[in-house]
N, C-alpha and C positions, 0 to 999 in steps of 0.2 A: 504494500500500500504506500509505503514511503517513497518507493521508486516512482510510482504513478504521480504522486504529488510533486516530486522534484521535476519530473518531465513536464507536467502541466505548468509549473512555476517558470520553466524556461521559456515557454511559449506565451503564457498569459501572466499579467501582473496579479499580485495578490488582491488588489482592489477589484479587478475584473472577476476573479474567482469568487470573491465575497458577494459581488453584485449578482452573479449567476446563481449562487446558493440562495440569496435573498429572494430573487425573482422566482426560483423554483418553489420555495416555501410559500410565497404569496400566491403563486399559481395553484399550488396544492390546496391551500386553505380556501382560496376563492372558488375552486372547482367543487369542493365539498359543500359549499354554500349555494352556488349558482345553479349547478346541474340539477339537484333535486327540486329547487324552486321552479325551474323551467319545465321539468318533466311533470310536475304536479299540475301546473297551470295549462298544459296542453289539452285541447278538447279530445275526448275519447276516440273520435273518428279522424284525428289528424293524419294518421298513417294509412287510412283506407283510401286506396287509389280510385275507388269508384265515385268518391265525392270530390267535386272540383274545388280548388282553392284559388281564391283571387285576393291578392294582397293589395289593400288601398285602392280598390277598383273605383270607388265613388269619390276619390279625391281629385283635386286639380292635377293636370298632367305634370306640371313642374314639381309639385310636392311628391307625386308618385315616383318620378325619376330620382329625385334626391333621396327619398326613402329607400328605393331599391338599391341605390349606390351605397348608402349607409349600411343597409342590411347585408349586402354582399361583402363589404369591408369587415363588418363584425364577424360574418361567417368565416372569412378567410383567417382572421385572427384565431377563432375557435378551432378551425381545422389544423392550423400550425401548432397551436398549443396542445391539441389532442394528440397529434403525431409525436410531439416532444414528450408528452406524458406517457407514451408507450414505453419510454426508456427512463423517464424521471418519475418522481412520486406524483400521483394524481389519477384521475378517472379517465384514462386515455380514450377508450372506446366510446364512452358516453359523451365526452367532450367532442370527439370527432362527429358523432351523430348530431349533436346540437349545431355544430358548425355547418354540416351538410344541410341541415334544415333551414339555415339562414341563406345559403347560397342558391343561386338560380342557374341551372344548366339542364340541357336535355336529358331525360331519363332519371332525373333526380328522385322523383316520387317512387319509382320502382326500386331504385337503389336503397332508399330509406326503408321501404317496406321489407326488403330482403334482409337488411341489417337488423331491424326491430323484430322481424319474424324469427330470428335465431332464438331457440327456446330459452337459453340462459339469459339473454338480454331482455326478452319479453317478460320472463318471470321476474327478473330484478326490477324492471320498471313497474310492472303491475303490483308487486309487493310493496314498493314505495308508495304508489298511488293508493293502495288499500289502507296503508297506515294513516293517510290523510283524508280518508273517506271520499276518494275520487273513484269513478268507475274505471274498470280496466280498459286498456287500449283495444280498439277493434281493428282487425286487419281484414281485407277482402279475402275470399276463399282462394283466389288464384295467386296470392303473394306467398 
Protein backbone atom coordinates (compact mmCIF):
# COMPACT_ATOMS: atom_id res chain seq x y z
CA UNK A 1 0.00 0.00 0.00
CA UNK A 2 2.86 2.36 0.78
CA UNK A 3 4.32 1.77 -2.69
CA UNK A 4 1.00 2.77 -4.25
CA UNK A 5 0.89 5.98 -2.22
CA UNK A 6 4.48 6.83 -3.14
CA UNK A 7 3.72 6.24 -6.84
CA UNK A 8 0.58 8.39 -6.65
CA UNK A 9 2.46 11.13 -4.79
CA UNK A 10 4.98 11.27 -7.66
CA UNK A 11 2.21 11.98 -10.18
CA UNK A 12 -0.25 13.94 -8.07
CA UNK A 13 0.29 16.43 -5.30
CA UNK A 14 -0.97 15.72 -1.81
CA UNK A 15 -3.52 18.53 -2.18
CA UNK A 16 -4.98 16.88 -5.30
CA UNK A 17 -5.18 13.49 -3.53
CA UNK A 18 -6.91 15.10 -0.54
CA UNK A 19 -9.31 16.85 -2.92
CA UNK A 20 -10.10 13.58 -4.71
CA UNK A 21 -10.67 11.79 -1.40
CA UNK A 22 -12.93 14.62 -0.21
CA UNK A 23 -14.89 14.60 -3.48
CA UNK A 24 -15.27 10.82 -3.20
CA UNK A 25 -16.65 11.08 0.33
CA UNK A 26 -19.02 13.91 -0.64
CA UNK A 27 -20.19 11.94 -3.68
CA UNK A 28 -20.75 8.85 -1.57
CA UNK A 29 -22.80 10.68 1.07
CA UNK A 30 -24.63 12.69 -1.59
CA UNK A 31 -25.59 9.53 -3.48
CA UNK A 32 -26.83 7.90 -0.28
CA UNK A 33 -29.19 10.83 0.17
CA UNK A 34 -30.16 11.78 -3.41
CA UNK A 35 -30.68 8.37 -5.04
CA UNK A 36 -33.34 7.11 -2.60
CA UNK A 37 -35.17 10.45 -2.76
CA UNK A 38 -35.30 10.31 -6.55
CA UNK A 39 -36.38 6.66 -6.66
CA UNK A 40 -39.14 7.23 -4.11
CA UNK A 41 -40.54 10.23 -6.00
CA UNK A 42 -40.72 8.51 -9.40
CA UNK A 43 -44.22 7.63 -10.58
CA UNK A 44 -44.80 3.88 -10.44
CA UNK A 45 -45.28 3.75 -14.24
CA UNK A 46 -42.13 5.77 -15.03
CA UNK A 47 -40.31 2.79 -16.60
CA UNK A 48 -43.38 1.39 -18.40
CA UNK A 49 -42.53 1.88 -22.07
CA UNK A 50 -46.20 1.69 -23.08
CA UNK A 51 -46.93 5.03 -21.41
CA UNK A 52 -45.57 8.08 -23.29
CA UNK A 53 -43.51 10.64 -21.40
CA UNK A 54 -43.37 14.27 -22.46
CA UNK A 55 -41.17 16.53 -20.40
CA UNK A 56 -42.24 20.21 -20.21
CA UNK A 57 -44.49 19.78 -23.24
CA UNK A 58 -46.83 22.65 -22.24
CA UNK A 59 -44.05 25.19 -21.61
CA UNK A 60 -42.69 27.92 -23.86
CA UNK A 61 -40.25 26.49 -26.47
CA UNK A 62 -37.31 28.51 -25.10
CA UNK A 63 -37.95 27.24 -21.57
CA UNK A 64 -38.30 23.70 -22.92
CA UNK A 65 -34.94 23.89 -24.74
CA UNK A 66 -33.19 25.40 -21.70
CA UNK A 67 -34.79 22.80 -19.44
CA UNK A 68 -33.76 19.95 -21.74
CA UNK A 69 -30.18 21.27 -21.89
CA UNK A 70 -30.02 21.53 -18.10
CA UNK A 71 -31.56 18.10 -17.67
CA UNK A 72 -29.02 16.53 -20.06
CA UNK A 73 -26.10 18.25 -18.31
CA UNK A 74 -27.31 16.93 -14.94
CA UNK A 75 -27.76 13.49 -16.51
CA UNK A 76 -24.20 13.51 -17.86
CA UNK A 77 -22.86 14.42 -14.40
CA UNK A 78 -24.82 11.54 -12.84
CA UNK A 79 -23.63 9.07 -15.51
CA UNK A 80 -19.99 10.08 -14.99
CA UNK A 81 -20.38 9.94 -11.20
CA UNK A 82 -22.13 6.56 -11.44
CA UNK A 83 -19.35 5.16 -13.60
CA UNK A 84 -16.74 6.40 -11.12
CA UNK A 85 -18.77 4.91 -8.24
CA UNK A 86 -18.39 1.51 -9.84
CA UNK A 87 -14.75 1.79 -8.69
CA UNK A 88 -15.12 4.23 -5.76
CA UNK A 89 -17.52 4.19 -2.80
CA UNK A 90 -21.12 4.87 -3.78
CA UNK A 91 -24.20 3.43 -5.44
CA UNK A 92 -22.79 3.19 -8.94
CA UNK A 93 -25.54 1.28 -10.78
CA UNK A 94 -28.37 3.30 -9.27
CA UNK A 95 -26.52 6.55 -9.96
CA UNK A 96 -25.98 5.46 -13.59
CA UNK A 97 -29.68 4.67 -13.86
CA UNK A 98 -30.67 8.10 -12.55
CA UNK A 99 -28.23 9.72 -14.98
CA UNK A 100 -29.67 7.77 -17.90
CA UNK A 101 -33.15 8.84 -16.83
CA UNK A 102 -32.13 12.49 -17.17
CA UNK A 103 -30.45 12.07 -20.58
CA UNK A 104 -32.29 12.10 -23.90
CA UNK A 105 -31.13 9.69 -26.62
CA UNK A 106 -32.79 7.18 -28.97
CA UNK A 107 -33.67 3.87 -27.30
CA UNK A 108 -33.29 5.32 -23.81
CA UNK A 109 -36.60 4.06 -22.48
CA UNK A 110 -35.92 0.47 -23.58
CA UNK A 111 -32.45 0.61 -22.01
CA UNK A 112 -33.86 1.98 -18.75
CA UNK A 113 -36.53 -0.70 -18.66
CA UNK A 114 -33.95 -3.44 -19.26
CA UNK A 115 -31.73 -2.13 -16.46
CA UNK A 116 -34.60 -1.71 -14.00
CA UNK A 117 -36.03 -5.06 -15.09
CA UNK A 118 -32.99 -6.87 -13.66
CA UNK A 119 -34.42 -8.79 -10.69
CA UNK A 120 -31.86 -7.53 -8.16
CA UNK A 121 -32.25 -3.88 -9.15
CA UNK A 122 -36.05 -4.02 -9.36
CA UNK A 123 -36.27 -5.77 -5.97
CA UNK A 124 -33.94 -3.20 -4.37
CA UNK A 125 -35.89 -0.25 -5.76
CA UNK A 126 -39.29 -1.72 -4.86
CA UNK A 127 -38.13 -2.59 -1.33
CA UNK A 128 -37.04 1.02 -0.88
CA UNK A 129 -40.35 2.28 -2.28
CA UNK A 130 -42.25 -0.10 0.03
CA UNK A 131 -40.46 1.37 3.09
CA UNK A 132 -41.86 4.78 2.15
CA UNK A 133 -45.36 3.54 1.30
CA UNK A 134 -44.93 4.01 -2.45
CA UNK A 135 -46.36 1.54 -4.97
CA UNK A 136 -43.87 -0.76 -6.72
CA UNK A 137 -42.53 0.16 -10.13
CA UNK A 138 -44.51 -1.24 -13.06
CA UNK A 139 -42.79 -2.52 -16.19
CA UNK A 140 -44.46 -3.51 -19.45
CA UNK A 141 -44.62 -7.23 -20.14
CA UNK A 142 -42.25 -7.01 -23.13
CA UNK A 143 -39.40 -5.40 -21.12
